[in-house]
C-alpha positions in Angstrom: 2.1 -30.7 -35.2 -0.1 -27.7 -34.4 1.9 -24.6 -33.0 0.9 -23.4 -29.6 -0.4 -19.8 -29.5 0.5 -17.6 -26.5 -1.4 -14.4 -25.8 0.9 -11.5 -24.9 0.8 -8.0 -23.5 1.8 -6.7 -26.9 -1.4 -8.2 -28.4 -3.4 -6.1 -26.0 -1.4 -2.9 -26.8 -1.8 -3.4 -30.6 -5.5 -4.1 -30.3 -5.8 -0.5 -28.9 -3.6 0.9 -31.6 -0.6 1.4 -29.4 2.9 0.6 -30.7 4.9 -1.7 -28.3 8.0 0.3 -29.2 6.5 3.3 -27.5 5.7 1.4 -24.3 8.0 1.0 -21.3 6.8 -1.8 -19.0 7.7 -1.4 -15.3 7.4 -3.9 -12.5 7.4 -2.0 -9.2 8.7 -3.8 -6.1 10.0 -1.2 -3.6 13.1 -2.0 -1.6 11.6 -0.3 1.4 9.7 -3.0 3.4 6.8 -0.9 4.5 6.2 0.5 1.0 6.6 -3.0 -0.6 3.8 -4.2 1.7 1.4 -1.3 1.1 2.0 -0.4 -2.5 -0.8 -2.7 -3.8 -3.1 -1.2 -1.1 -2.2 2.3 -2.4 -2.9 1.3 -6.0 -6.4 0.3 -4.8 -7.2 2.9 -2.2 -5.1 5.9 -3.1 -4.3 5.7 -6.9 -2.9 9.3 -6.9 -0.4 8.3 -4.2 0.6 5.2 -6.2 1.1 7.3 -9.3 3.3 9.8 -7.3 5.5 6.9 -6.4 6.4 6.3 -10.1 6.5 9.9 -11.2 10.2 10.4 -10.3 12.9 7.9 -11.2 16.7 7.4 -10.9 18.8 8.7 -13.9 18.9 5.6 -16.1 15.2 4.9 -15.8 14.5 8.6 -16.0 16.1 8.7 -19.5 13.9 5.8 -20.6 10.8 7.6 -19.3 11.6 10.6 -21.5 11.7 8.3 -24.6 8.4 6.5 -23.8 5.0 7.5 -24.9 3.3 5.1 -22.4 4.2 3.4 -19.1 2.6 0.1 -18.6 2.6 -0.1 -14.8 2.7 -3.4 -12.8 3.5 -4.5 -9.3 5.7 -7.5 -8.5 3.5 -9.3 -5.9 4.5 -12.9 -6.7 7.9 -14.2 -8.0 8.2 -14.3 -11.8 4.9 -12.5 -12.4 3.6 -8.9 -12.4 0.1 -7.6 -11.5 -1.4 -5.0 -13.8 -2.2 -1.5 -12.4 -2.7 0.6 -15.5 -1.4 2.1 -18.7 -0.2 5.7 -18.2 0.5 8.2 -20.9 3.6 10.3 -20.5 2.4 13.9 -20.9 5.7 15.6 -20.4 8.0 16.4 -17.4 9.6 19.2 -15.4 12.7 19.5 -13.4 12.5 19.6 -9.6 15.1 20.5 -7.0 15.3 18.5 -3.8 13.2 21.0 -1.9 10.6 21.1 -4.7 10.4 17.3 -4.7 9.6 17.1 -1.0 7.2 20.0 -1.2 4.8 17.7 -3.1 2.4 16.4 -0.5 2.2 12.9 -2.0 6.0 12.5 -1.7 6.0 13.8 1.9 3.2 11.3 2.7 5.0 8.4 1.0 8.1 9.2 2.9 6.6 9.8 6.4 3.9 7.2 6.4 5.2 4.5 4.1 8.9 4.7 4.3 9.8 5.9 0.7 13.4 6.9 0.6 12.9 9.2 -2.4 14.0 9.2 -6.0 16.5 12.0 -6.0 19.5 9.7 -5.5 21.5 12.7 -4.0 21.0 14.7 -7.2 20.3 18.4 -7.0 17.6 18.0 -9.7 15.2 15.2 -10.7 12.5 15.0 -13.4 8.9 14.9 -12.3 6.8 13.1 -15.0 3.2 13.9 -15.7 1.7 10.4 -16.0 -2.0 10.2 -16.9 -3.9 7.0 -16.5 -5.5 5.7 -19.8 -9.0 4.9 -18.5 -9.9 3.0 -21.7 -7.1 0.4 -21.5 -8.5 -2.6 -19.7 -9.4 -0.8 -16.5 -11.7 -3.7 -15.5 -8.5 -5.8 -15.4 -6.7 -3.7 -12.8 -5.5 -6.0 -10.1 -6.6 -9.0 -12.1 -4.4 -9.2 -15.2 -1.2 -11.1 -14.5 1.8 -11.3 -16.9 4.9 -13.5 -16.7 8.0 -11.5 -16.2 10.8 -12.7 -18.4 14.4 -13.0 -17.2 15.8 -11.6 -13.9 13.4 -9.7 -11.8 16.1 -7.1 -10.9 15.6 -5.9 -14.5 12.4 -4.2 -13.5 11.8 -2.0 -16.5 11.7 -3.3 -20.1 10.6 -2.1 -23.5 7.5 -3.9 -24.7 8.7 -4.5 -28.2 12.0 -6.1 -27.1 10.4 -8.6 -24.7 7.7 -11.3 -24.6 5.2 -10.7 -21.7 2.9 -13.7 -21.7 -0.5 -13.3 -20.2 -0.4 -15.6 -17.2 -3.9 -15.2 -15.9 -6.9 -12.9 -15.5 -8.0 -13.5 -12.0 -11.7 -13.6 -11.0 -11.2 -11.2 -8.2 -8.8 -8.2 -7.6 -5.5 -9.3 -6.2 -4.5 -6.1 -4.5 -5.2 -7.6 -1.1 -3.0 -10.3 0.5 -4.7 -12.8 2.8 -5.5 -11.3 6.2 -3.5 -12.8 9.1 -5.2 -14.5 12.0 -6.6 -12.0 14.5 -3.9 -12.9 17.0 -1.1 -12.4 14.4 -2.4 -9.1 13.1 -0.3 -6.0 13.5 -1.2 -2.8 11.7 0.6 0.6 11.7 -1.3 3.9 12.0 -0.5 4.9 8.4 -1.7 1.5 7.2 -5.1 2.1 8.8 -5.8 4.6 6.1 -5.4 2.1 3.3 -6.5 -1.2 4.8 -7.8 -3.7 2.2 -11.6 -3.9 2.0 -11.6 -7.6 3.1 -9.6 -6.8 6.2 -12.1 -4.0 7.0 -15.0 -6.4 6.7 -13.4 -8.8 9.3 -12.5 -6.0 11.7 -16.0 -4.6 11.4 -17.3 -7.9 12.8 -14.9 -8.2 15.7 -15.1 -6.8 19.2 -12.6 -7.2 22.0 -9.6 -5.8 23.7 -6.9 -4.1 21.6 -3.4 -2.8 22.1 -1.6 0.2 20.8 2.2 0.4 21.2 4.4 3.3 20.5 7.2 1.7 18.5 9.7 4.4 19.6 9.6 4.0 23.4 7.7 0.8 23.8 4.9 2.3 25.9 1.5 0.7 25.3 -2.2 1.5 25.6 -5.0 -1.0 26.2 -8.5 -0.2 24.9 -11.8 -2.0 24.3 -14.5 -2.2 21.6 -17.9 -3.5 22.7 -21.6 -3.0 22.5 -22.5 -1.4 19.2 -18.9 -0.4 18.5 -16.4 -2.7 16.8 -12.7 -2.8 16.5 -12.7 -1.1 13.1 -14.7 1.8 14.3 -12.4 2.3 17.3 -9.2 2.1 15.1 -10.6 4.4 12.5 -11.3 6.9 15.2 -7.6 6.9 16.0 -6.9 7.1 12.3 -8.8 10.4 12.1 -7.7 12.1 15.4 -4.4 10.3 16.0 -5.1 10.0 19.7 -8.8 9.0 20.1 -9.2 11.6 22.7 -6.7 10.2 25.1 -4.3 12.7 26.7 -1.2 10.6 26.9 -1.6 9.4 23.3 -2.0 13.0 22.3 1.6 13.6 23.3 2.9 10.8 20.9 3.5 10.8 17.2 0.8 8.5 15.8 3.0 7.6 12.9 4.8 5.3 15.4 1.6 3.5 16.6 1.1 -0.2 16.0 -2.3 -1.8 16.5 -3.0 -5.4 17.5 -5.8 -7.4 19.2 -5.2 -8.9 22.6 -8.5 -10.7 23.0 -11.7 -11.2 20.9 -15.1 -11.3 22.7 -18.6 -12.4 21.7 -20.7 -9.6 20.1 -23.3 -10.1 22.9 -20.9 -10.1 25.8 -22.2 -7.5 28.4 -20.4 -4.2 28.4 -19.4 -4.5 32.1 -17.8 -7.9 31.5 -15.7 -6.5 28.5 -14.6 -3.5 30.7 -13.5 -6.0 33.4 -11.4 -7.8 30.8 -9.9 -4.5 29.7 -8.9 -3.7 33.2 -7.2 -7.1 33.7 -5.1 -6.5 30.5 -4.1 -3.1 31.8 -3.0 -4.7 35.0 -1.0 -7.5 33.4 0.7 -5.2 30.9 1.3 -2.4 33.5 0.0 0.2 31.1 -1.2 2.5 33.9 2.2 2.6 35.6 4.6 2.5 32.7 2.3 2.9 29.6 -0.2 5.3 28.1 -3.4 4.4 30.1 -4.5 7.0 32.6 -6.9 4.8 34.5 
């Protein structure tokens, strides 16, 4: 009987002259809900921010990082598998105090915008690793290469030479982006606008209609409209840049608390005055003039 051959991650490493014993394989799956949702988006849209997420670790993992020459970085998108992000060389590390850790802009953004709790674990000092992406190691497979994760998923870091990571698939398209919800189920936070998946942007660029912004802290809402030559994506990205879109009441709020949704989609050729009428009816029904953030 002919033996079945299974292609493995270690085969890819050895093909590039990299010893598996020097490679720590990690499967990131943050416990923070917002960060878990957006980490694949960060890997695609803000790779430096993604790398900052893994540059500090808790003590046990920190010790393993100091022994590794390379970090093979994956994200746990689906159960039992891991999606390839990149191979990073460990180019040293330095100690950081708690204040020094939060002075790093990427850590502050990960915390304030995406809910990262931090990697200090209450310690006075943590190590900050200099991780440099290896641009020659299957970069065209970023977001496409899928490996099977052996054993319990809670064991999220493994030495390559002590485990078998079977190649599960090489997807035709990049899998950083989850399927976009239906327009009437879509809810996007202000920080998420900055890293929206490209396919989501394509859809939002085609849609016009009435949208809603709610301040998740006090529940006050704002009704707006996108019509004519302007689409919902343009309007939302305007808020992404300014935080308030030029609206006085929104200017007094913290945009990090904003959540965006679509109340009603309209035809691209609907007359502007008709869209404005619809916008006014939504303001009336939702009482956003009296109790919300609309001025008129």
